[in-house]
C-alpha positions, -999 to +999 in steps of 0.1 A: +451-331+310+472-338+278+470-308+254+492-324+228+481-317+192+487-354+187+463-365+214+435-389+199+455-395+166+461-429+155+494-443+144+509-475+126+545-485+127+560-511+103+596-521+110+621-533+085+656-543+096+673-556+127+666-557+164+679-521+168+651-510+144+625-530+164+639-512+196+637-478+179+601-486+168+592-495+205+607-463+216+588-442+190+556-461+200+561-453+237+566-416+228+534-414+207+515-433+234+527-408+260+514-380+238+479-395+237+482-414+203+466-448+198+482-476+179+461-493+152+468-526+133+464-514+098+481-483+079+449-476+063+434-468+098+462-446+109+465-409+109+503-413+112+523-441+093+558-447+103+582-469+083+613-477+105+641-490+084+679-496+086+702-472+069+732-497+072+717-527+055+705-522+020+680-552+022+658-533+047+655-502+023+648-526-006+619-542+013+607-507+022+606-495-013+590-527-026+563-524+000+558-487-009+554-495-045+529-523-038+508-499-017+508-472-043+498-498-069+470-512-047+458-477-037+456-466-073+436-497-083+411-488-056+408-453-070+407-465-105+437-445-115+472-455-127+501-441-106+537-449-112+560-445-082+590-422-087+623-440-095+650-436-069 
C-alpha cells in the first residue's frame, strides 16, 4: 500500500532544451509514477505541472518564458480578466 501524499495526483511535464533535459524529465516522471502519480497529456488536467528547462542554453529559457506568457494570456481571456506577466 502506497501512503504517499502524492498518490492519485496527476502530473504533466513539458521539456525545453537538450537530450539531458529529456532524460531528467524521464527520471522525474519515473519518480512520480513510483509515488502513485498519473501522467496526463494536458497541463490543464494536471495537479502538478513541471517545466524542465536548460540553465546552460538561453534559448530553452526563452521558449519557457514565451510559453508561460502565452498560457497566462490565454488563461486570462478565459476568465475575462487582463493579466500582465511580470517582467524578468
